[in-house]
The first five atom37 places (N, CA, C, CB, O) and aatype in JSON, in Angstrom:
{
  "aatype": [12, 15, 11, 6, 15, 9, 11, 7, 10, 18, 0, 1, 16, 11, 14, 13, 12, 13, 12, 9, 13, 10, 5, 16, 15, 18, 0, 19, 7, 15, 10, 19, 16, 11, 15, 0, 10, 2, 11, 7, 10, 2, 8, 18, 16, 13, 0, 19, 18, 1, 2, 0, 9, 0, 0, 10, 13, 13, 7, 14, 10, 0, 13, 13, 16, 6, 15, 18, 14, 15, 13, 0, 7, 7, 2, 1, 11, 0, 1, 14, 11, 12, 16, 19, 15, 9, 13, 10, 11, 9, 9, 10, 10, 7, 10, 10, 6, 18, 19, 13, 18, 9, 10, 4, 13, 15, 15, 19, 1, 11, 11, 14],
  "atom_mask": [
    [1, 1, 1, 1, 1],
    [1, 1, 1, 1, 1],
    [1, 1, 1, 1, 1],
    [1, 1, 1, 1, 1],
    [1, 1, 1, 1, 1],
    [1, 1, 1, 1, 1],
    [1, 1, 1, 1, 1],
    [1, 1, 1, 0, 1],
    [1, 1, 1, 1, 1],
    [1, 1, 1, 1, 1],
    [1, 1, 1, 1, 1],
    [1, 1, 1, 1, 1],
    [1, 1, 1, 1, 1],
    [1, 1, 1, 1, 1],
    [1, 1, 1, 1, 1],
    [1, 1, 1, 1, 1],
    [1, 1, 1, 1, 1],
    [1, 1, 1, 1, 1],
    [1, 1, 1, 1, 1],
    [1, 1, 1, 1, 1],
    [1, 1, 1, 1, 1],
    [1, 1, 1, 1, 1],
    [1, 1, 1, 1, 1],
    [1, 1, 1, 1, 1],
    [1, 1, 1, 1, 1],
    [1, 1, 1, 1, 1],
    [1, 1, 1, 1, 1],
    [1, 1, 1, 1, 1],
    [1, 1, 1, 0, 1],
    [1, 1, 1, 1, 1],
    [1, 1, 1, 1, 1],
    [1, 1, 1, 1, 1],
    [1, 1, 1, 1, 1],
    [1, 1, 1, 1, 1],
    [1, 1, 1, 1, 1],
    [1, 1, 1, 1, 1],
    [1, 1, 1, 1, 1],
    [1, 1, 1, 1, 1],
    [1, 1, 1, 1, 1],
    [1, 1, 1, 0, 1],
    [1, 1, 1, 1, 1],
    [1, 1, 1, 1, 1],
    [1, 1, 1, 1, 1],
    [1, 1, 1, 1, 1],
    [1, 1, 1, 1, 1],
    [1, 1, 1, 1, 1],
    [1, 1, 1, 1, 1],
    [1, 1, 1, 1, 1],
    [1, 1, 1, 1, 1],
    [1, 1, 1, 1, 1],
    [1, 1, 1, 1, 1],
    [1, 1, 1, 1, 1],
    [1, 1, 1, 1, 1],
    [1, 1, 1, 1, 1],
    [1, 1, 1, 1, 1],
    [1, 1, 1, 1, 1],
    [1, 1, 1, 1, 1],
    [1, 1, 1, 1, 1],
    [1, 1, 1, 0, 1],
    [1, 1, 1, 1, 1],
    [1, 1, 1, 1, 1],
    [1, 1, 1, 1, 1],
    [1, 1, 1, 1, 1],
    [1, 1, 1, 1, 1],
    [1, 1, 1, 1, 1],
    [1, 1, 1, 1, 1],
    [1, 1, 1, 1, 1],
    [1, 1, 1, 1, 1],
    [1, 1, 1, 1, 1],
    [1, 1, 1, 1, 1],
    [1, 1, 1, 1, 1],
    [1, 1, 1, 1, 1],
    [1, 1, 1, 0, 1],
    [1, 1, 1, 0, 1],
    [1, 1, 1, 1, 1],
    [1, 1, 1, 1, 1],
    [1, 1, 1, 1, 1],
    [1, 1, 1, 1, 1],
    [1, 1, 1, 1, 1],
    [1, 1, 1, 1, 1],
    [1, 1, 1, 1, 1],
    [1, 1, 1, 1, 1],
    [1, 1, 1, 1, 1],
    [1, 1, 1, 1, 1],
    [1, 1, 1, 1, 1],
    [1, 1, 1, 1, 1],
    [1, 1, 1, 1, 1],
    [1, 1, 1, 1, 1],
    [1, 1, 1, 1, 1],
    [1, 1, 1, 1, 1],
    [1, 1, 1, 1, 1],
    [1, 1, 1, 1, 1],
    [1, 1, 1, 1, 1],
    [1, 1, 1, 0, 1],
    [1, 1, 1, 1, 1],
    [1, 1, 1, 1, 1],
    [1, 1, 1, 1, 1],
    [1, 1, 1, 1, 1],
    [1, 1, 1, 1, 1],
    [1, 1, 1, 1, 1],
    [1, 1, 1, 1, 1],
    [1, 1, 1, 1, 1],
    [1, 1, 1, 1, 1],
    [1, 1, 1, 1, 1],
    [1, 1, 1, 1, 1],
    [1, 1, 1, 1, 1],
    [1, 1, 1, 1, 1],
    [1, 1, 1, 1, 1],
    [1, 1, 1, 1, 1],
    [1, 1, 1, 1, 1],
    [1, 1, 1, 1, 1],
    [1, 1, 1, 1, 1]
  ],
  "atom_positions": [
    [[2.47, -78.99, -146.83], [3.54, -77.98, -147.01], [4.69, -78.77, -146.62], [3.37, -76.61, -146.14], [4.53, -79.58, -145.7]],
    [[6.18, -78.65, -147.34], [7.01, -79.52, -146.55], [7.32, -78.38, -145.68], [8.28, -80.36, -147.28], [6.61, -77.39, -145.52]],
    [[8.82, -78.71, -144.98], [9.59, -78.41, -144.52], [10.45, -77.22, -145.26], [10.02, -79.45, -144.23], [10.37, -76.05, -144.88]],
    [[11.29, -77.65, -146.38], [11.9, -76.6, -147.28], [10.81, -75.69, -147.65], [12.58, -77.2, -148.56], [11.3, -74.57, -147.77]],
    [[9.65, -75.69, -147.88], [8.76, -74.59, -148.48], [8.35, -73.55, -147.62], [7.56, -75.12, -149.02], [7.98, -72.38, -147.75]],
    [[8.63, -74.76, -146.23], [8.22, -73.27, -144.81], [9.41, -72.23, -144.36], [7.82, -74.08, -142.97], [9.47, -71.12, -143.82]],
    [[10.28, -73.17, -144.87], [11.95, -72.63, -144.3], [11.87, -71.31, -145.19], [13.65, -73.87, -144.82], [12.08, -70.15, -144.82]],
    [[11.52, -71.78, -146.48], [11.75, -70.3, -147.2], [10.48, -69.6, -147.54], [0.0, 0.0, 0.0], [10.56, -68.79, -148.46]],
    [[9.41, -69.75, -147.01], [8.54, -68.64, -146.55], [8.87, -67.76, -145.15], [7.21, -69.28, -146.39], [8.49, -66.62, -144.89]],
    [[9.58, -68.55, -144.45], [9.79, -67.71, -142.98], [11.4, -66.85, -143.73], [10.14, -69.18, -141.05], [11.36, -65.64, -143.5]],
    [[12.29, -67.15, -144.29], [13.3, -66.7, -144.69], [12.86, -65.25, -145.98], [14.1, -68.09, -145.19], [13.6, -64.29, -146.15]],
    [[11.53, -65.45, -146.72], [11.46, -64.63, -146.99], [10.76, -63.46, -146.31], [11.28, -64.92, -147.79], [11.16, -62.3, -146.47]],
    [[9.57, -63.81, -145.44], [9.08, -62.91, -144.66], [9.63, -62.38, -143.6], [8.2, -63.23, -144.35], [9.18, -61.31, -143.18]],
    [[10.55, -62.93, -143.05], [11.47, -62.28, -141.86], [11.43, -61.04, -141.9], [12.91, -62.58, -141.84], [10.53, -60.46, -141.29]],
    [[11.94, -60.65, -142.29], [12.0, -59.03, -142.49], [10.85, -57.88, -142.38], [12.41, -58.87, -143.78], [10.87, -56.8, -141.78]],
    [[9.94, -58.43, -143.11], [8.93, -57.85, -142.72], [7.81, -57.81, -141.57], [8.58, -57.96, -143.47], [6.99, -57.02, -141.1]],
    [[8.3, -59.27, -141.38], [8.02, -59.64, -139.53], [8.3, -58.71, -138.41], [8.95, -60.83, -138.99], [7.57, -58.23, -137.54]],
    [[9.95, -58.54, -138.76], [10.52, -57.75, -138.14], [9.99, -56.35, -138.18], [11.67, -57.87, -138.48], [9.86, -55.73, -137.13]],
    [[9.66, -55.8, -139.37], [9.32, -54.56, -138.93], [7.84, -53.96, -138.59], [9.84, -53.85, -139.82], [7.38, -52.84, -138.35]],
    [[7.44, -55.03, -138.66], [6.31, -55.29, -138.19], [5.91, -55.22, -136.56], [6.16, -56.44, -138.69], [4.95, -54.69, -136.01]],
    [[7.16, -56.05, -135.96], [7.16, -56.25, -134.66], [7.38, -54.61, -134.26], [8.33, -57.41, -134.16], [6.69, -53.81, -133.64]],
    [[8.88, -54.53, -135.02], [9.02, -53.0, -134.41], [8.54, -51.85, -134.69], [10.01, -52.6, -134.43], [8.81, -50.88, -133.98]],
    [[7.76, -51.76, -135.76], [6.96, -50.47, -135.42], [5.5, -50.74, -134.45], [6.52, -49.75, -136.98], [4.74, -49.92, -133.94]],
    [[5.49, -52.05, -134.46], [4.26, -52.29, -133.02], [4.57, -52.04, -131.95], [3.75, -53.6, -132.64], [3.71, -51.6, -131.19]],
    [[5.9, -52.23, -131.49], [6.48, -52.01, -130.5], [7.07, -50.09, -130.29], [7.57, -53.2, -130.62], [7.34, -49.49, -129.25]],
    [[7.08, -49.82, -131.11], [6.94, -48.35, -131.31], [6.06, -47.53, -130.41], [6.47, -48.12, -132.61], [6.15, -46.69, -129.51]],
    [[5.0, -48.32, -131.23], [3.25, -47.6, -131.07], [3.19, -47.98, -129.83], [1.74, -48.24, -132.08], [2.88, -46.97, -129.2]],
    [[3.31, -48.92, -129.07], [3.44, -49.26, -127.27], [3.98, -48.5, -126.81], [4.1, -50.4, -126.67], [3.4, -47.87, -125.93]],
    [[5.77, -48.07, -127.23], [6.49, -47.54, -126.11], [5.78, -46.14, -125.98], [0.0, 0.0, 0.0], [5.66, -45.5, -124.93]],
    [[5.17, -45.63, -127.68], [4.94, -43.81, -127.22], [3.67, -44.22, -126.65], [4.79, -42.29, -128.67], [3.54, -43.37, -125.78]],
    [[2.31, -45.22, -126.56], [1.36, -44.94, -125.4], [1.98, -45.17, -124.26], [0.14, -45.71, -125.39], [1.86, -44.36, -123.34]],
    [[2.5, -45.92, -124.17], [3.0, -45.63, -122.67], [3.72, -44.52, -121.83], [3.73, -46.46, -122.48], [3.46, -44.17, -120.68]],
    [[4.87, -43.94, -122.86], [4.93, -42.89, -122.6], [4.28, -41.6, -122.81], [5.64, -42.9, -122.78], [4.77, -40.65, -122.21]],
    [[3.08, -41.36, -123.69], [2.39, -40.34, -123.2], [1.14, -40.8, -121.82], [1.72, -39.71, -124.6], [0.89, -39.94, -120.97]],
    [[0.65, -41.8, -121.75], [0.04, -42.3, -120.52], [1.29, -41.78, -119.04], [-0.19, -44.29, -120.8], [1.21, -40.83, -118.26]],
    [[1.95, -42.46, -119.13], [3.13, -42.13, -117.73], [3.27, -40.33, -117.45], [5.14, -42.82, -118.3], [3.52, -39.73, -116.4]],
    [[3.04, -39.91, -118.58], [3.38, -38.6, -118.56], [2.5, -37.34, -118.46], [3.97, -38.51, -119.53], [2.59, -36.2, -118.0]],
    [[1.54, -38.19, -119.17], [-0.35, -37.49, -118.52], [-0.52, -37.77, -116.89], [-2.09, -38.69, -119.42], [-1.16, -36.94, -116.24]],
    [[-0.13, -38.55, -116.43], [-0.39, -39.16, -115.09], [0.61, -38.4, -114.1], [-0.13, -40.84, -115.11], [0.39, -38.37, -112.89]],
    [[1.86, -37.71, -114.74], [2.28, -36.81, -113.54], [3.25, -37.56, -113.69], [0.0, 0.0, 0.0], [3.89, -37.13, -112.73]],
    [[4.24, -38.74, -114.33], [5.64, -38.79, -114.02], [6.43, -37.86, -114.51], [6.15, -39.85, -114.37], [6.27, -37.52, -115.68]],
    [[7.64, -37.15, -113.57], [8.63, -36.58, -114.43], [9.14, -37.01, -115.39], [9.44, -36.32, -113.97], [9.13, -38.25, -115.4]],
    [[9.83, -36.33, -116.69], [10.18, -36.61, -117.45], [11.52, -37.12, -117.34], [9.9, -35.86, -118.07], [11.97, -38.06, -117.99]],
    [[12.38, -36.19, -116.09], [13.91, -36.66, -116.01], [13.61, -38.42, -115.26], [15.05, -35.29, -114.73], [14.22, -39.3, -115.86]],
    [[12.85, -38.84, -114.18], [12.54, -39.48, -113.93], [12.48, -40.92, -115.06], [11.77, -38.86, -113.42], [12.88, -42.07, -114.87]],
    [[11.78, -40.27, -116.32], [11.08, -41.44, -117.21], [12.12, -41.84, -118.02], [9.78, -41.01, -118.15], [12.06, -42.98, -118.48]],
    [[13.32, -40.96, -118.36], [14.13, -41.18, -119.1], [15.23, -41.84, -118.33], [14.37, -40.12, -119.76], [16.16, -42.25, -119.03]],
    [[15.33, -42.03, -117.0], [16.34, -42.85, -116.14], [15.81, -44.16, -116.1], [16.57, -42.32, -114.65], [16.41, -45.21, -116.33]],
    [[14.1, -43.91, -115.64], [13.88, -45.85, -115.79], [13.86, -46.03, -117.22], [12.16, -46.66, -115.1], [13.86, -47.22, -117.53]],
    [[13.83, -45.22, -118.17], [13.82, -46.02, -119.74], [15.07, -46.9, -119.86], [13.88, -44.87, -121.14], [15.24, -48.1, -120.07]],
    [[16.23, -45.41, -119.57], [17.59, -46.36, -119.83], [18.05, -47.32, -118.85], [18.8, -45.54, -120.01], [19.01, -48.04, -119.1]],
    [[17.28, -47.38, -117.53], [17.86, -48.8, -116.6], [17.23, -49.66, -116.93], [17.8, -48.91, -115.08], [17.84, -50.7, -116.67]],
    [[16.03, -49.9, -117.5], [15.23, -50.89, -118.16], [15.83, -51.41, -119.63], [13.82, -50.25, -118.33], [15.94, -52.64, -119.7]],
    [[16.22, -50.67, -120.8], [16.97, -50.68, -121.88], [18.46, -51.51, -121.34], [17.11, -49.05, -122.45], [18.63, -52.58, -121.92]],
    [[19.34, -51.21, -120.48], [20.32, -51.8, -119.75], [19.76, -52.88, -119.18], [20.91, -50.98, -118.84], [20.55, -53.74, -119.58]],
    [[18.93, -53.48, -118.49], [18.63, -54.52, -118.1], [18.7, -55.39, -118.9], [17.74, -54.52, -117.64], [19.18, -56.46, -118.53]],
    [[18.16, -55.19, -120.58], [17.17, -56.14, -121.25], [18.55, -56.19, -122.45], [15.23, -55.41, -121.78], [18.75, -57.29, -122.97]],
    [[19.41, -55.1, -122.83], [20.32, -55.22, -123.75], [21.75, -55.82, -123.36], [20.4, -54.0, -124.26], [22.51, -56.28, -124.21]],
    [[22.07, -55.76, -121.92], [23.25, -56.14, -121.29], [23.28, -57.72, -121.5], [0.0, 0.0, 0.0], [24.07, -58.25, -122.28]],
    [[22.32, -58.44, -120.72], [22.85, -60.01, -121.23], [23.04, -60.29, -122.64], [21.85, -61.13, -120.84], [23.89, -61.01, -123.17]],
    [[21.88, -59.43, -123.29], [21.69, -60.03, -124.62], [23.19, -59.73, -125.21], [20.34, -59.32, -125.55], [23.7, -60.75, -125.69]],
    [[23.87, -58.75, -125.27], [25.05, -58.1, -125.32], [26.16, -59.25, -124.98], [25.02, -56.84, -124.31], [26.88, -59.8, -125.81]],
    [[26.13, -59.5, -123.46], [26.92, -60.38, -123.28], [26.95, -61.58, -123.75], [26.99, -60.45, -122.39], [28.02, -61.95, -124.25]],
    [[25.78, -62.51, -123.73], [25.82, -63.71, -124.33], [25.69, -63.82, -126.09], [24.72, -64.41, -123.62], [25.81, -64.92, -126.61]],
    [[25.49, -62.8, -126.79], [26.14, -62.62, -128.2], [27.4, -62.55, -128.57], [25.81, -61.65, -128.68], [27.83, -63.05, -129.61]],
    [[28.22, -61.8, -127.55], [29.4, -61.71, -128.21], [30.42, -62.68, -127.17], [29.85, -60.03, -128.44], [31.63, -62.73, -127.4]],
    [[29.92, -63.31, -126.21], [30.73, -64.47, -125.85], [30.66, -66.24, -126.35], [30.52, -64.39, -124.51], [31.41, -67.21, -126.43]],
    [[29.36, -65.92, -126.57], [29.55, -67.42, -127.43], [29.54, -67.58, -128.8], [28.55, -68.35, -127.16], [28.41, -67.39, -129.25]],
    [[30.27, -67.82, -129.53], [30.19, -68.11, -131.31], [29.16, -68.63, -131.61], [31.18, -69.03, -132.01], [28.74, -68.15, -132.65]],
    [[28.34, -69.64, -131.08], [27.35, -70.17, -131.57], [25.8, -69.49, -131.59], [27.42, -71.27, -130.96], [24.73, -69.73, -132.13]],
    [[26.31, -68.58, -130.74], [24.92, -67.63, -130.05], [24.91, -66.27, -131.15], [25.29, -66.92, -127.97], [25.33, -65.16, -130.83]],
    [[24.46, -66.55, -132.21], [24.3, -65.19, -133.34], [25.26, -65.31, -133.92], [24.25, -63.66, -132.91], [25.24, -64.5, -134.85]],
    [[26.34, -66.01, -133.94], [27.71, -65.6, -134.76], [28.7, -64.66, -133.84], [0.0, 0.0, 0.0], [29.76, -64.17, -134.24]],
    [[28.26, -64.53, -132.84], [29.58, -63.57, -131.83], [30.57, -64.2, -131.64], [0.0, 0.0, 0.0], [30.61, -65.42, -131.5]],
    [[31.75, -63.23, -131.62], [33.11, -63.86, -131.22], [33.92, -63.1, -130.9], [33.74, -64.57, -132.07], [34.51, -62.39, -131.71]],
    [[34.21, -63.08, -129.14], [35.17, -61.88, -128.57], [35.89, -61.76, -129.26], [35.84, -61.88, -127.43], [35.76, -60.84, -130.07]],
    [[37.04, -62.61, -129.32], [38.34, -62.55, -130.0], [38.43, -61.7, -131.12], [38.72, -63.79, -130.42], [39.09, -60.66, -131.19]],
    [[37.61, -62.31, -132.13], [37.57, -61.53, -133.71], [37.54, -60.18, -133.65], [36.3, -61.86, -134.62], [37.94, -59.59, -134.66]],
    [[37.01, -59.28, -132.37], [36.51, -57.76, -132.26], [37.71, -56.81, -132.29], [35.67, -57.47, -130.83], [38.64, -57.24, -131.62]],
    [[37.91, -55.83, -132.78], [39.23, -55.36, -132.67], [38.96, -54.82, -131.09], [39.73, -54.16, -133.94], [37.91, -54.91, -130.45]],
    [[40.4, -54.17, -130.61], [40.82, -53.77, -129.45], [40.05, -52.42, -129.2], [42.34, -53.69, -129.44], [39.53, -51.87, -130.16]],
    [[39.95, -51.86, -127.91], [39.05, -50.87, -127.42], [40.21, -49.77, -127.4], [38.22, -51.23, -125.9], [41.26, -49.86, -126.77]],
    [[39.97, -49.12, -127.91], [40.91, -47.73, -128.19], [40.51, -46.4, -127.17], [40.63, -47.17, -129.95], [39.33, -46.22, -126.87]],
    [[41.2, -45.81, -126.86], [41.06, -44.44, -125.98], [39.91, -43.94, -127.13], [42.77, -43.25, -125.74], [38.75, -43.84, -126.72]],
    [[40.1, -43.72, -128.11], [39.31, -43.0, -128.68], [38.17, -43.8, -129.19], [39.96, -42.32, -129.57], [37.29, -43.01, -129.55]],
    [[37.83, -45.05, -129.38], [36.64, -45.13, -129.57], [35.71, -45.59, -128.34], [36.58, -45.88, -130.61], [34.53, -45.93, -128.45]],
    [[36.58, -45.53, -126.97], [35.96, -45.32, -125.62], [35.34, -44.3, -125.89], [36.79, -45.16, -124.41], [34.11, -44.4, -125.93]],
    [[35.87, -43.16, -126.14], [35.25, -41.55, -126.19], [34.63, -41.45, -126.95], [35.94, -40.43, -126.36], [34.19, -40.31, -127.11]],
    [[34.26, -42.28, -127.71], [32.95, -42.12, -128.92], [32.2, -42.81, -128.53], [33.05, -42.48, -130.4], [31.14, -42.74, -129.16]],
    [[32.23, -43.68, -127.53], [30.88, -44.62, -127.31], [30.36, -43.54, -125.66], [31.44, -46.97, -126.93], [29.16, -43.34, -125.44]],
    [[31.19, -43.11, -124.94], [30.91, -42.29, -124.09], [29.8, -41.0, -124.42], [32.16, -41.91, -123.76], [28.68, -40.67, -124.01]],
    [[30.9, -40.46, -125.51], [30.04, -39.11, -126.09], [28.27, -39.32, -126.28], [30.73, -38.73, -127.81], [27.28, -38.73, -125.85]],
    [[28.56, -40.68, -127.32], [27.16, -40.96, -127.51], [26.29, -41.6, -126.48], [27.08, -41.7, -128.56], [25.2, -41.92, -126.96]],
    [[26.44, -41.91, -125.13], [25.74, -42.58, -124.12], [25.25, -41.13, -123.99], [0.0, 0.0, 0.0], [24.03, -41.0, -123.98]],
    [[26.09, -39.86, -123.88], [25.41, -38.73, -123.05], [24.84, -38.01, -123.96], [26.27, -37.83, -122.19], [24.0, -37.24, -123.51]],
    [[25.06, -37.98, -125.56], [23.8, -37.47, -126.08], [22.58, -37.82, -126.3], [23.92, -37.2, -126.89], [21.6, -37.17, -126.68]],
    [[22.83, -39.74, -125.81], [21.04, -40.3, -126.07], [20.46, -39.94, -125.0], [20.64, -42.01, -126.22], [19.23, -39.9, -124.97]],
    [[21.3, -39.56, -123.82], [20.43, -39.0, -122.57], [19.71, -37.9, -122.85], [21.23, -38.62, -121.38], [18.49, -37.72, -122.8]],
    [[20.92, -36.93, -123.24], [20.04, -35.81, -123.64], [19.03, -35.41, -124.6], [20.62, -35.13, -123.8], [18.15, -34.55, -124.66]],
    [[19.42, -36.22, -125.23], [18.04, -36.24, -126.62], [16.86, -36.95, -126.24], [18.47, -37.14, -128.17], [15.79, -36.62, -126.77]],
    [[16.89, -38.26, -125.04], [15.74, -38.57, -124.12], [15.01, -37.45, -123.65], [16.16, -39.28, -122.97], [13.83, -37.17, -123.85]],
    [[15.93, -36.78, -122.96], [15.17, -35.39, -121.69], [14.73, -34.33, -122.66], [16.54, -34.43, -120.34], [13.78, -33.61, -122.34]],
    [[15.61, -34.1, -124.35], [14.52, -32.76, -124.64], [13.59, -33.32, -125.18], [14.92, -31.51, -125.6], [12.72, -32.5, -125.5]],
    [[13.23, -34.84, -125.54], [12.27, -35.37, -126.29], [11.2, -35.19, -125.16], [12.58, -36.86, -126.89], [10.25, -34.45, -125.41]],
    [[11.27, -35.78, -124.01], [9.99, -35.98, -123.24], [9.97, -34.4, -122.58], [10.05, -37.43, -121.98], [8.82, -34.11, -122.24]],
    [[10.71, -33.55, -122.36], [10.22, -32.49, -121.94], [9.46, -31.8, -123.02], [11.19, -31.76, -121.4], [8.69, -30.94, -122.59]],
    [[9.48, -31.96, -124.18], [8.62, -31.41, -124.95], [7.35, -32.35, -125.24], [9.33, -31.01, -126.1], [6.49, -31.92, -126.01]],
    [[7.2, -33.54, -124.71], [5.66, -34.18, -124.67], [5.04, -34.14, -123.51], [5.55, -35.57, -125.0], [3.93, -34.65, -123.37]],
    [[5.72, -33.52, -122.53], [5.17, -33.71, -121.13], [3.79, -32.84, -120.84], [6.34, -33.27, -120.06], [3.67, -31.7, -121.3]],
    [[3.0, -33.34, -120.22], [1.67, -32.6, -120.11], [1.73, -30.98, -120.05], [0.96, -33.1, -118.8], [2.36, -30.51, -119.1]],
    [[1.13, -30.07, -120.99], [1.1, -28.76, -120.41], [-0.14, -28.38, -119.59], [1.26, -27.8, -121.47], [-1.23, -28.96, -119.54]],
    [[0.45, -26.9, -118.76], [0.05, -26.93, -117.8], [-2.11, -26.41, -118.2], [1.27, -25.92, -116.88], [-2.91, -26.35, -117.27]]
  ]
}
């Protein structure tokens, strides 16, 4: 196979490969959540750990994609300015996400 045909095959199958990866990661996350909660981990503690790990993973990723134009097409100067309205919406979504996690994990926890 030539390089062009391999690149074309990769370009056509990339969305499907990403969806398979995403569904697999959801399944693994559900198994880890169920196992941790069944072994006695508090659902509040689990939500804090999950958010902390996500921040450690996505923080550097967001920094590099926004700071370097050659990395994933990011360009910090092309973004609109942060207004108070946008900032408050981000804070509200962050709080709602945390409440959603708590509600989901409290309903999944092990029953006595």
